[in-house]
DRENMARTI-152003 format. One record per atom (N, C-alpha, C, O, CB): residue number from 1; x, y, z; atom name. Coordinates in steps of 0.2 Angstrom, whole numbers, plus 2048, in hexadecimal, padded with zeros to 3 digits. Glycine has a CB too. Example, Ala and Ser with C-alpha at 12.3 -4.5 7.8 and 13.67 -1.06 7.14 Angstrom:
SITE_i_X_Y_Z_at
SITE_1_842_7E4_827_N
SITE_1_83E_7EA_827_CA
SITE_1_842_7F0_827_C
SITE_1_847_7EF_82A_O
SITE_1_839_7EA_82D_CB
SITE_2_840_7F5_823_N
SITE_2_844_7FB_824_CA
SITE_2_840_800_827_C
SITE_2_843_806_828_O
SITE_2_846_7FD_81D_CB
//
This chain:
SITE_i_X_Y_Z_at
SITE_1_89F_0AA_759_N
SITE_1_89E_0A6_75F_CA
SITE_1_899_0A9_764_C
SITE_1_899_0AF_764_O
SITE_1_8A4_0A4_763_CB
SITE_2_895_0A5_768_N
SITE_2_890_0A8_76C_CA
SITE_2_894_0AB_772_C
SITE_2_899_0A9_774_O
SITE_2_88B_0A3_76E_CB
SITE_3_891_0B0_776_N
SITE_3_894_0B3_77B_CA
SITE_3_895_0AE_781_C
SITE_3_89A_0AE_784_O
SITE_3_88F_0B9_77E_CB
SITE_4_890_0A9_782_N
SITE_4_891_0A4_787_CA
SITE_4_892_09D_783_C
SITE_4_88D_099_782_O
SITE_4_88C_0A3_78C_CB
SITE_5_898_09C_780_N
SITE_5_89A_096_77C_CA
SITE_5_89A_090_781_C
SITE_5_89B_08B_77E_O
SITE_5_8A0_097_778_CB
SITE_6_89B_091_787_N
SITE_6_89B_08B_78C_CA
SITE_6_895_087_78C_C
SITE_6_88F_08A_78C_O
SITE_6_89E_08D_793_CB
SITE_7_895_081_78C_N
SITE_7_890_07C_78D_CA
SITE_7_890_07A_794_C
SITE_7_894_076_796_O
SITE_7_890_076_788_CB
SITE_8_88B_07D_798_N
SITE_8_88A_07B_79F_CA
SITE_8_886_074_79F_C
SITE_8_880_074_79E_O
SITE_8_887_080_7A3_CB
SITE_9_88A_06F_7A1_N
SITE_9_886_068_7A1_CA
SITE_9_883_067_7A8_C
SITE_9_886_068_7AD_O
SITE_9_88C_063_79F_CB
SITE_10_87D_065_7A7_N
SITE_10_879_064_7AE_CA
SITE_10_877_05C_7AE_C
SITE_10_875_05A_7B4_O
SITE_10_873_068_7AE_CB
SITE_11_878_058_7A9_N
SITE_11_876_051_7AA_CA
SITE_11_87B_04D_7A5_C
SITE_11_87E_050_7A1_O
SITE_11_86E_050_7A7_CB
SITE_12_87B_047_7A7_N
SITE_12_87F_042_7A3_CA
SITE_12_87C_042_79C_C
SITE_12_880_042_797_O
SITE_12_87F_03B_7A6_CB
SITE_13_876_042_79B_N
SITE_13_873_042_794_CA
SITE_13_875_048_790_C
SITE_13_876_047_78A_O
SITE_13_86B_041_795_CB
SITE_14_875_04E_793_N
SITE_14_877_054_790_CA
SITE_14_87E_053_78D_C
SITE_14_880_055_788_O
SITE_14_876_05A_795_CB
SITE_15_882_050_792_N
SITE_15_889_050_790_CA
SITE_15_88A_04B_78A_C
SITE_15_88E_04C_785_O
SITE_15_88E_04E_796_CB
SITE_16_886_045_78A_N
SITE_16_887_040_785_CA
SITE_16_884_043_77F_C
SITE_16_887_042_779_O
SITE_16_882_03A_787_CB
SITE_17_87F_047_77F_N
SITE_17_87C_04B_779_CA
SITE_17_881_04F_776_C
SITE_17_882_04F_770_O
SITE_17_876_04E_77B_CB
SITE_18_885_053_77A_N
SITE_18_88A_057_777_CA
SITE_18_890_053_774_C
SITE_18_892_055_76F_O
SITE_18_88D_05C_77D_CB
SITE_19_892_04E_777_N
SITE_19_897_04A_774_CA
SITE_19_895_047_76E_C
SITE_19_899_047_769_O
SITE_19_899_044_779_CB
SITE_20_88F_045_76D_N
SITE_20_88D_042_767_CA
SITE_20_88B_047_761_C
SITE_20_88B_045_75B_O
SITE_20_886_03E_768_CB
SITE_21_88A_04D_763_N
SITE_21_889_052_75E_CA
SITE_21_88E_057_75C_C
SITE_21_88E_05B_758_O
SITE_21_883_056_760_CB
SITE_22_894_056_75F_N
SITE_22_89A_05A_75E_CA
SITE_22_8A0_056_75D_C
SITE_22_8A2_052_761_O
SITE_22_89B_05F_764_CB
SITE_23_8A4_058_758_N
SITE_23_8AA_054_756_CA
SITE_23_8AF_054_75C_C
SITE_23_8B1_04F_75E_O
SITE_23_8AD_057_750_CB
SITE_24_8B1_05A_75E_N
SITE_24_8B6_05B_764_CA
SITE_24_8B2_05E_76A_C
SITE_24_8AF_063_769_O
SITE_24_8BC_05F_762_CB
SITE_25_8B4_05C_770_N
SITE_25_8B1_05F_776_CA
SITE_25_8B7_05F_77B_C
SITE_25_8BB_05A_77C_O
SITE_25_8AB_05B_779_CB
SITE_26_8B8_065_77E_N
SITE_26_8BC_066_784_CA
SITE_26_8B7_066_78A_C
SITE_26_8B3_06A_78A_O
SITE_26_8C0_06D_783_CB
SITE_27_8B9_062_78F_N
SITE_27_8B4_062_795_CA
SITE_27_8B8_064_79B_C
SITE_27_8BE_062_79D_O
SITE_27_8B2_05B_796_CB
SITE_28_8B6_069_79E_N
SITE_28_8B9_06C_7A5_CA
SITE_28_8B5_069_7AA_C
SITE_28_8AF_06B_7AB_O
SITE_28_8B9_074_7A5_CB
SITE_29_8B8_065_7AE_N
SITE_29_8B4_062_7B4_CA
SITE_29_8B7_067_7BA_C
SITE_29_8BD_067_7BC_O
SITE_29_8B6_05B_7B6_CB
SITE_30_8B2_06A_7BD_N
SITE_30_8B4_06F_7C2_CA
SITE_30_8AF_06E_7C8_C
SITE_30_8AA_06A_7C8_O
SITE_30_8B3_076_7BF_CB
SITE_31_8B0_072_7CE_N
SITE_31_8AC_073_7D3_CA
SITE_31_8AC_07A_7D5_C
SITE_31_8B0_07E_7D5_O
SITE_31_8AE_06E_7D9_CB
SITE_32_8A6_07C_7D8_N
SITE_32_8A5_083_7DA_CA
SITE_32_8A9_085_7DF_C
SITE_32_8AB_08B_7E0_O
SITE_32_89E_084_7DC_CB
SITE_33_8AB_080_7E4_N
SITE_33_8AF_082_7E9_CA
SITE_33_8B7_082_7E8_C
SITE_33_8BB_083_7EC_O
SITE_33_8AE_07D_7EF_CB
SITE_34_8B9_080_7E2_N
SITE_34_8C0_07F_7E0_CA
SITE_34_8C3_085_7DD_C
SITE_34_8C1_088_7D8_O
SITE_34_8C0_07A_7DA_CB
SITE_35_8C8_088_7E1_N
SITE_35_8CC_08E_7E0_CA
SITE_35_8CF_08E_7D9_C
SITE_35_8CE_092_7D5_O
SITE_35_8D1_08F_7E5_CB
SITE_36_8D3_089_7D7_N
SITE_36_8D6_088_7D1_CA
SITE_36_8D1_088_7CB_C
SITE_36_8D3_08B_7C6_O
SITE_36_8DB_082_7D0_CB
SITE_37_8CB_085_7CC_N
SITE_37_8C6_085_7C7_CA
SITE_37_8C4_08C_7C5_C
SITE_37_8C3_08E_7C0_O
SITE_37_8C0_081_7C9_CB
SITE_38_8C3_090_7CB_N
SITE_38_8C1_097_7CA_CA
SITE_38_8C6_09C_7C6_C
SITE_38_8C5_0A0_7C2_O
SITE_38_8BF_09B_7D1_CB
SITE_39_8CD_09A_7C8_N
SITE_39_8D2_09D_7C4_CA
SITE_39_8D2_09C_7BD_C
SITE_39_8D4_0A1_7B9_O
SITE_39_8D9_09C_7C8_CB
SITE_40_8D1_096_7BB_N
SITE_40_8D2_094_7B4_CA
SITE_40_8CC_096_7B0_C
SITE_40_8CC_096_7AA_O
SITE_40_8D4_08D_7B3_CB
SITE_41_8C6_096_7B3_N
SITE_41_8C0_097_7B0_CA
SITE_41_8BF_09D_7AB_C
SITE_41_8BD_09B_7A5_O
SITE_41_8BA_098_7B5_CB
SITE_42_8C2_0A3_7AC_N
SITE_42_8C1_0A8_7A7_CA
SITE_42_8C5_0A6_7A1_C
SITE_42_8C3_0A8_79B_O
SITE_42_8C4_0AF_7AA_CB
SITE_43_8CB_0A3_7A1_N
SITE_43_8CF_0A1_79C_CA
SITE_43_8CB_09C_797_C
SITE_43_8CB_09C_791_O
SITE_43_8D6_09E_79E_CB
SITE_44_8C8_097_79B_N
SITE_44_8C4_092_798_CA
SITE_44_8BF_095_794_C
SITE_44_8BD_093_78E_O
SITE_44_8C2_08C_79D_CB
SITE_45_8BB_099_797_N
SITE_45_8B6_09D_794_CA
SITE_45_8B8_0A1_78D_C
SITE_45_8B4_0A1_788_O
SITE_45_8B2_0A2_798_CB
SITE_46_8BE_0A4_78E_N
SITE_46_8C0_0A7_788_CA
SITE_46_8C2_0A3_782_C
SITE_46_8C1_0A4_77D_O
SITE_46_8C7_0AB_78A_CB
SITE_47_8C5_09D_784_N
SITE_47_8C7_098_77F_CA
SITE_47_8C0_096_77C_C
SITE_47_8C0_095_775_O
SITE_47_8CA_092_782_CB
SITE_48_8BB_095_77F_N
SITE_48_8B5_092_77D_CA
SITE_48_8B2_098_778_C
SITE_48_8AF_096_773_O
SITE_48_8AF_091_782_CB
SITE_49_8B2_09E_77A_N
SITE_49_8B0_0A3_776_CA
SITE_49_8B4_0A4_76F_C
SITE_49_8B1_0A5_76A_O
SITE_49_8B0_0AA_779_CB
SITE_50_8BA_0A3_770_N
SITE_50_8BE_0A4_76A_CA
SITE_50_8BE_09E_765_C
SITE_50_8BF_09E_75F_O
SITE_50_8C6_0A5_76C_CB
SITE_51_8BD_098_768_N
SITE_51_8BF_092_764_CA
SITE_51_8B9_08D_762_C
SITE_51_8B9_089_75E_O
SITE_51_8C4_08E_767_CB
SITE_52_8B3_08E_766_N
SITE_52_8AD_08A_765_CA
SITE_52_8AB_08B_75E_C
SITE_52_8AA_090_75B_O
SITE_52_8A8_08C_76A_CB
SITE_53_8A9_085_75B_N
SITE_53_8A6_084_754_CA
SITE_53_8A0_07F_755_C
SITE_53_8A2_07A_756_O
SITE_53_8AB_082_74F_CB
SITE_54_89A_082_754_N
SITE_54_894_07D_755_CA
SITE_54_895_077_751_C
SITE_54_897_077_74B_O
SITE_54_88E_081_753_CB
SITE_55_894_071_754_N
SITE_55_895_06A_751_CA
SITE_55_89C_068_750_C
SITE_55_89D_062_74F_O
SITE_55_891_06A_74A_CB
SITE_56_8A1_06C_751_N
SITE_56_8A8_06A_750_CA
SITE_56_8AC_06B_757_C
SITE_56_8B1_067_758_O
SITE_56_8AB_06F_74B_CB
SITE_57_8AB_070_75B_N
SITE_57_8AF_071_761_CA
SITE_57_8AB_074_766_C
SITE_57_8A8_07A_765_O
SITE_57_8B5_075_760_CB
SITE_58_8AA_071_76C_N
SITE_58_8A6_074_771_CA
SITE_58_8AA_073_778_C
SITE_58_8AE_06F_779_O
SITE_58_89F_070_772_CB
SITE_59_8A9_078_77C_N
SITE_59_8AC_078_783_CA
SITE_59_8A6_077_788_C
SITE_59_8A2_07B_789_O
SITE_59_8B0_07F_784_CB
SITE_60_8A7_072_78C_N
SITE_60_8A2_070_791_CA
SITE_60_8A5_071_798_C
SITE_60_8AB_071_799_O
SITE_60_8A0_069_790_CB
SITE_61_8A0_073_79C_N
SITE_61_8A2_074_7A3_CA
SITE_61_89D_06F_7A7_C
SITE_61_897_06F_7A7_O
SITE_61_8A1_07C_7A6_CB
SITE_62_8A1_06B_7AB_N
SITE_62_89D_066_7AF_CA
SITE_62_89F_067_7B6_C
SITE_62_8A5_066_7B8_O
SITE_62_89F_05F_7AC_CB
SITE_63_89A_069_7BA_N
SITE_63_89B_069_7C2_CA
SITE_63_89B_062_7C5_C
SITE_63_896_05F_7C4_O
SITE_63_895_06E_7C5_CB
SITE_64_8A0_060_7C7_N
SITE_64_8A1_059_7CA_CA
SITE_64_89C_058_7CF_C
SITE_64_89A_052_7D0_O
SITE_64_8A8_058_7CC_CB
SITE_65_89A_05D_7D3_N
SITE_65_895_05C_7D9_CA
SITE_65_88E_05B_7D6_C
SITE_65_88A_057_7D9_O
SITE_65_896_061_7DE_CB
SITE_66_88C_05F_7D1_N
SITE_66_886_05F_7CE_CA
SITE_66_884_059_7C9_C
SITE_66_87F_057_7C8_O
SITE_66_884_066_7CB_CB
SITE_67_88A_057_7C6_N
SITE_67_889_052_7C0_CA
SITE_67_88E_04C_7C2_C
SITE_67_892_04B_7BE_O
SITE_67_88A_055_7B9_CB
SITE_68_88D_049_7C8_N
SITE_68_891_044_7CA_CA
SITE_68_892_03E_7C6_C
SITE_68_897_03B_7C5_O
SITE_68_88F_042_7D1_CB
SITE_69_88C_03C_7C2_N
SITE_69_88D_036_7BE_CA
SITE_69_892_037_7B8_C
SITE_69_896_032_7B6_O
SITE_69_887_034_7BB_CB
SITE_70_893_03D_7B6_N
SITE_70_898_03E_7B0_CA
SITE_70_89F_03E_7B3_C
SITE_70_8A3_03C_7B0_O
SITE_70_896_045_7AD_CB
SITE_71_8A0_042_7B9_N
SITE_71_8A6_042_7BC_CA
SITE_71_8A9_03B_7BE_C
SITE_71_8AE_039_7BD_O
SITE_71_8A6_047_7C2_CB
SITE_72_8A4_037_7C0_N
SITE_72_8A6_030_7C2_CA
SITE_72_8A7_02C_7BC_C
SITE_72_8AC_028_7BC_O
SITE_72_8A0_02D_7C6_CB
SITE_73_8A4_02D_7B7_N
SITE_73_8A5_029_7B1_CA
SITE_73_8AC_02A_7AE_C
SITE_73_8AF_025_7AC_O
SITE_73_8A0_02B_7AB_CB
SITE_74_8AF_030_7AF_N
SITE_74_8B5_032_7AC_CA
SITE_74_8BB_032_7B2_C
SITE_74_8C0_034_7B0_O
SITE_74_8B5_038_7A9_CB
SITE_75_8B9_02F_7B8_N
SITE_75_8BE_02F_7BD_CA
SITE_75_8C1_035_7BF_C
SITE_75_8C7_035_7C1_O
SITE_75_8C3_02A_7BB_CB
SITE_76_8BD_03B_7BF_N
SITE_76_8C0_041_7C1_CA
SITE_76_8C1_041_7C9_C
SITE_76_8BD_040_7CD_O
SITE_76_8BB_047_7C0_CB
SITE_77_8C8_042_7CB_N
SITE_77_8C9_043_7D2_CA
SITE_77_8CD_049_7D4_C
SITE_77_8CE_04A_7DA_O
SITE_77_8CE_03D_7D3_CB
SITE_78_8CE_04E_7CF_N
SITE_78_8D1_054_7D1_CA
SITE_78_8CE_059_7CD_C
SITE_78_8CC_058_7C7_O
SITE_78_8D9_054_7CF_CB
SITE_79_8CD_05F_7CF_N
SITE_79_8CA_065_7CC_CA
SITE_79_8CF_06B_7CC_C
SITE_79_8D2_06C_7D0_O
SITE_79_8C3_067_7CF_CB
SITE_80_8CF_06E_7C6_N
SITE_80_8CB_06C_7C0_CA
SITE_80_8CF_067_7BC_C
SITE_80_8D5_066_7BD_O
SITE_80_8CA_072_7BB_CB
SITE_81_8CB_063_7B8_N
SITE_81_8CE_05E_7B4_CA
SITE_81_8CB_05F_7AD_C
SITE_81_8C5_061_7AC_O
SITE_81_8CC_057_7B6_CB
SITE_82_8CF_05F_7A8_N
SITE_82_8CD_060_7A1_CA
SITE_82_8CE_05A_79D_C
SITE_82_8D3_057_79D_O
SITE_82_8D0_066_79E_CB
SITE_83_8C8_058_79A_N
SITE_83_8C8_052_795_CA
SITE_83_8C7_054_78E_C
SITE_83_8C4_059_78D_O
SITE_83_8C3_04C_798_CB
SITE_84_8C9_050_78A_N
SITE_84_8C8_051_782_CA
SITE_84_8C5_04C_77F_C
SITE_84_8C6_046_780_O
SITE_84_8CF_053_77F_CB
SITE_85_8C0_04D_77A_N
SITE_85_8BC_048_777_CA
SITE_85_8BC_04A_76F_C
SITE_85_8BC_04F_76D_O
SITE_85_8B5_048_77A_CB
SITE_86_8BC_044_76C_N
SITE_86_8BC_044_764_CA
SITE_86_8B7_03F_762_C
SITE_86_8B8_039_764_O
SITE_86_8C3_044_761_CB
SITE_87_8B1_041_75F_N
SITE_87_8AC_03C_75D_CA
SITE_87_8AA_038_763_C
SITE_87_8A9_032_762_O
SITE_87_8AF_038_757_CB
SITE_88_8A9_03B_769_N
SITE_88_8A6_038_76F_CA
SITE_88_8AB_034_773_C
SITE_88_8A9_031_778_O
SITE_88_8A0_034_76D_CB
SITE_89_8B1_033_770_N
SITE_89_8B6_02F_774_CA
SITE_89_8BC_034_777_C
SITE_89_8BE_039_774_O
SITE_89_8B9_02A_76F_CB
SITE_90_8BE_032_77D_N
SITE_90_8C3_035_780_CA
SITE_90_8CA_035_77C_C
SITE_90_8CB_02F_779_O
SITE_90_8C5_033_787_CB
SITE_91_8CD_03A_77B_N
SITE_91_8D3_03A_777_CA
SITE_91_8D9_03E_77B_C
SITE_91_8D7_043_780_O
SITE_91_8D2_03D_770_CB
SITE_92_8DF_03D_77A_N
SITE_92_8E4_041_77C_CA
SITE_92_8E6_047_777_C
SITE_92_8E5_046_771_O
SITE_92_8EB_03D_77D_CB
SITE_93_8E7_04D_77A_N
SITE_93_8E9_052_776_CA
SITE_93_8F0_054_778_C
SITE_93_8F1_056_77E_O
SITE_93_8E4_058_776_CB
SITE_94_8F5_055_774_N
SITE_94_8FC_057_775_CA
SITE_94_8FF_052_77A_C
SITE_94_902_054_77F_O
SITE_94_8FC_05E_778_CB
SITE_95_8FD_04C_77A_N
SITE_95_8FF_046_77E_CA
SITE_95_8FC_046_785_C
SITE_95_8FE_041_789_O
SITE_95_907_048_77F_CB
SITE_96_8F7_04A_786_N
SITE_96_8F4_04A_78D_CA
SITE_96_8EC_048_78C_C
SITE_96_8E9_04B_788_O
SITE_96_8F4_050_790_CB
SITE_97_8EA_042_78F_N
SITE_97_8E3_040_78F_CA
SITE_97_8DF_044_794_C
SITE_97_8D9_044_794_O
SITE_97_8E3_039_791_CB
SITE_98_8E3_047_799_N
SITE_98_8DF_04B_79E_CA
SITE_98_8E4_051_7A0_C
SITE_98_8EA_050_7A1_O
SITE_98_8DD_047_7A4_CB
SITE_99_8E1_057_7A2_N
SITE_99_8E5_05C_7A5_CA
SITE_99_8E2_05D_7AC_C
SITE_99_8DC_05F_7AC_O
SITE_99_8E5_063_7A1_CB
SITE_100_8E6_05C_7B1_N
SITE_100_8E4_05C_7B8_CA
SITE_100_8E7_063_7BA_C
SITE_100_8ED_064_7BA_O
SITE_100_8E6_056_7BC_CB
SITE_101_8E2_067_7BD_N
SITE_101_8E4_06D_7C0_CA
SITE_101_8E4_073_7BB_C
SITE_101_8E2_072_7B6_O
SITE_101_8EC_06D_7C3_CB
SITE_102_8E5_079_7BE_N
SITE_102_8E4_07F_7BA_CA
SITE_102_8EA_080_7B6_C
SITE_102_8ED_085_7B7_O
SITE_102_8E2_085_7BE_CB
SITE_103_8EC_07C_7B1_N
SITE_103_8F2_07C_7AD_CA
SITE_103_8F0_080_7A7_C
SITE_103_8EE_07D_7A2_O
SITE_103_8F5_075_7AB_CB
SITE_104_8F0_087_7A7_N
SITE_104_8EE_08B_7A2_CA
SITE_104_8F2_08A_79B_C
SITE_104_8EF_08A_796_O
SITE_104_8EF_092_7A4_CB
SITE_105_8F9_089_79C_N
SITE_105_8FD_088_796_CA
SITE_105_8FB_081_792_C
SITE_105_8FA_081_78C_O
SITE_105_904_087_798_CB
SITE_106_8FA_07C_796_N
SITE_106_8F8_075_792_CA
SITE_106_8F1_076_790_C
SITE_106_8EF_073_78A_O
SITE_106_8F8_070_797_CB
SITE_107_8EC_079_793_N
SITE_107_8E5_07A_791_CA
SITE_107_8E5_07E_78B_C
SITE_107_8E1_07C_786_O
SITE_107_8E1_07D_797_CB
SITE_108_8E8_083_78B_N
SITE_108_8E9_088_785_CA
SITE_108_8EB_084_77F_C
SITE_108_8E8_085_77A_O
SITE_108_8ED_08E_787_CB
SITE_109_8F1_081_780_N
SITE_109_8F4_07D_77A_CA
SITE_109_8EF_078_777_C
SITE_109_8EE_077_771_O
SITE_109_8FA_07A_77C_CB
SITE_110_8EC_074_77C_N
SITE_110_8E7_06F_77A_CA
SITE_110_8E1_072_776_C
SITE_110_8DF_06F_771_O
SITE_110_8E5_06B_780_CB
SITE_111_8DE_077_779_N
SITE_111_8D8_07A_776_CA
SITE_111_8DA_07D_76F_C
SITE_111_8D6_07D_76B_O
SITE_111_8D6_080_77B_CB
SITE_112_8E0_080_76F_N
SITE_112_8E2_083_768_CA
SITE_112_8E2_07E_763_C
SITE_112_8E1_07F_75D_O
SITE_112_8E8_087_769_CB
SITE_113_8E5_078_765_N
SITE_113_8E6_072_760_CA
SITE_113_8DF_070_75E_C
SITE_113_8DE_06F_758_O
SITE_113_8EA_06D_763_CB
SITE_114_8DB_06F_763_N
SITE_114_8D4_06D_761_CA
SITE_114_8D0_072_75D_C
SITE_114_8CC_070_758_O
SITE_114_8D0_06B_767_CB
SITE_115_8D1_078_75E_N
SITE_115_8CE_07E_75B_CA
SITE_115_8D1_07E_753_C
SITE_115_8CC_07E_74F_O
SITE_115_8D0_084_75E_CB
SITE_116_8D7_07C_752_N
SITE_116_8DA_07C_74B_CA
SITE_116_8D7_076_748_C
SITE_116_8D5_077_742_O
SITE_116_8E1_07B_74C_CB
SITE_117_8D6_070_74B_N
SITE_117_8D4_06A_748_CA
SITE_117_8CC_06B_746_C
SITE_117_8CA_069_741_O
SITE_117_8D4_064_74D_CB
SITE_118_8C8_06E_74B_N
SITE_118_8C1_06F_74A_CA
SITE_118_8C0_074_744_C
SITE_118_8BC_073_740_O
SITE_118_8BE_072_750_CB
SITE_119_8C4_079_744_N
SITE_119_8C4_07E_73E_CA
SITE_119_8C5_07B_738_C
SITE_119_8C1_07C_733_O
SITE_119_8C9_084_73F_CB
SITE_120_8CA_077_737_N
SITE_120_8CC_073_731_CA
SITE_120_8C6_06F_72F_C
SITE_120_8C4_06E_729_O
SITE_120_8D2_06F_732_CB
SITE_121_8C3_06B_734_N
SITE_121_8BE_066_732_CA
SITE_121_8B7_06A_730_C
SITE_121_8B4_068_72B_O
SITE_121_8BC_062_738_CB
SITE_122_8B6_070_733_N
SITE_122_8B0_074_731_CA
SITE_122_8B1_077_72B_C
SITE_122_8AC_077_727_O
SITE_122_8AE_079_737_CB
SITE_123_8B7_079_729_N
SITE_123_8B8_07C_723_CA
SITE_123_8B8_077_71D_C
SITE_123_8B5_079_718_O
SITE_123_8BF_080_723_CB
SITE_124_8BB_071_71E_N
SITE_124_8BA_06C_719_CA
SITE_124_8B3_06A_718_C
SITE_124_8B1_069_712_O
SITE_124_8BF_066_71C_CB
SITE_125_8AF_069_71D_N
SITE_125_8A8_068_71C_CA
SITE_125_8A4_06D_718_C
SITE_125_8A0_06B_714_O
SITE_125_8A5_066_723_CB
SITE_126_8A6_073_71A_N
SITE_126_8A3_079_716_CA
SITE_126_8A5_079_70F_C
SITE_126_8A1_07A_70A_O
SITE_126_8A4_080_719_CB
SITE_127_8AB_077_70E_N
SITE_127_8AE_077_707_CA
SITE_127_8AA_071_703_C
SITE_127_8A9_072_6FD_O
SITE_127_8B5_077_707_CB
SITE_128_8AA_06C_706_N
SITE_128_8A7_066_703_CA
SITE_128_89F_067_701_C
SITE_128_89D_065_6FC_O
SITE_128_8A7_05F_708_CB
SITE_129_89C_06A_706_N
SITE_129_895_06C_705_CA
SITE_129_894_071_6FF_C
SITE_129_890_070_6FB_O
SITE_129_892_06F_70B_CB
SITE_130_899_076_6FF_N
SITE_130_898_07A_6F9_CA
SITE_130_89A_077_6F3_C
SITE_130_896_078_6EE_O
SITE_130_89D_080_6FA_CB
SITE_131_89F_073_6F3_N
SITE_131_8A1_06F_6ED_CA
SITE_131_89B_06A_6EA_C
SITE_131_899_06A_6E4_O
SITE_131_8A7_06B_6EE_CB
SITE_132_898_067_6EF_N
SITE_132_892_063_6EE_CA
SITE_132_88C_066_6EB_C
SITE_132_889_064_6E6_O
SITE_132_890_05F_6F4_CB
SITE_133_88B_06C_6ED_N
SITE_133_885_070_6EB_CA
SITE_133_887_073_6E4_C
SITE_133_882_074_6E0_O
SITE_133_883_076_6F0_CB
SITE_134_88D_074_6E3_N
SITE_134_88F_077_6DC_CA
SITE_134_88F_072_6D7_C
SITE_134_88D_073_6D1_O
SITE_134_896_07A_6DC_CB
SITE_135_890_06B_6D9_N
SITE_135_890_066_6D4_CA
SITE_135_889_063_6D3_C
SITE_135_887_05F_6CE_O
SITE_135_894_060_6D6_CB
SITE_136_884_064_6D8_N
SITE_136_87D_062_6D7_CA
SITE_136_87A_064_6D1_C
SITE_136_87A_06A_6D0_O
SITE_136_879_063_6DE_CB
SITE_137_876_060_6CE_N
SITE_137_872_063_6C8_CA
SITE_137_86D_068_6CA_C
SITE_137_86A_067_6D0_O
SITE_137_86F_05D_6C4_CB
SITE_138_86C_06D_6C6_N
SITE_138_867_072_6C8_CA
SITE_138_860_06F_6C8_C
SITE_138_85E_06B_6C4_O
SITE_138_867_078_6C3_CB
SITE_139_85D_071_6CD_N
SITE_139_856_06F_6CE_CA
SITE_139_851_073_6C9_C
SITE_139_852_079_6CA_O
SITE_139_853_070_6D5_CB
SITE_140_84E_070_6C5_N
SITE_140_84A_073_6C0_CA
SITE_140_844_077_6C4_C
SITE_140_842_075_6C9_O
SITE_140_846_06F_6BB_CB
SITE_141_843_07D_6C2_N
SITE_141_83D_081_6C5_CA
SITE_141_837_080_6C1_C
SITE_141_837_07D_6BB_O
SITE_141_83F_089_6C5_CB
SITE_142_832_082_6C3_N
SITE_142_82B_081_6C0_CA
SITE_142_82B_085_6B9_C
SITE_142_828_083_6B4_O
SITE_142_825_084_6C4_CB
SITE_143_82F_08A_6B8_N
SITE_143_830_08E_6B2_CA
SITE_143_833_089_6AC_C
SITE_143_832_08B_6A7_O
SITE_143_834_094_6B3_CB
SITE_144_837_085_6AF_N
SITE_144_83B_080_6AA_CA
SITE_144_837_07A_6A8_C
SITE_144_839_077_6A3_O
SITE_144_842_07E_6AD_CB
SITE_145_831_079_6AB_N
SITE_145_82D_073_6A9_CA
SITE_145_829_075_6A3_C
SITE_145_828_07A_6A1_O
SITE_145_829_071_6AF_CB
SITE_146_828_06F_69F_N
SITE_146_824_070_699_CA
SITE_146_81D_06E_69A_C
SITE_146_819_06F_695_O
SITE_146_827_06D_693_CB
//
């Protein structure tokens, strides 16, 4: 995982692109002036470093003041708020469609569940690709041509 696995979103288009290119996304809606946001930020960053898998699981940070269209689209009214996405659609994780506030226990449980699902999907895709390449007929080389 990269040192800065967090995706700092600066536009709605950037967030839409992340949603369309990544199977699962955890989105942290925060504000720079928000005390609870600052308290949970190191834990969120640690989860991102541990669990991010390119194309399968991403952790986004969205400043509600800087990217108001995204915050408004999802009806964010408290910070921090954490939303979860699968295949570009909002989903509930562990029965919660949103985590409001710096609820470390709920956030950790949800992130770990998505991390497990993303790992399973990425491993299955890798295994399928390996199997497909093993079954593919060998490409003849110039040495094999007559």
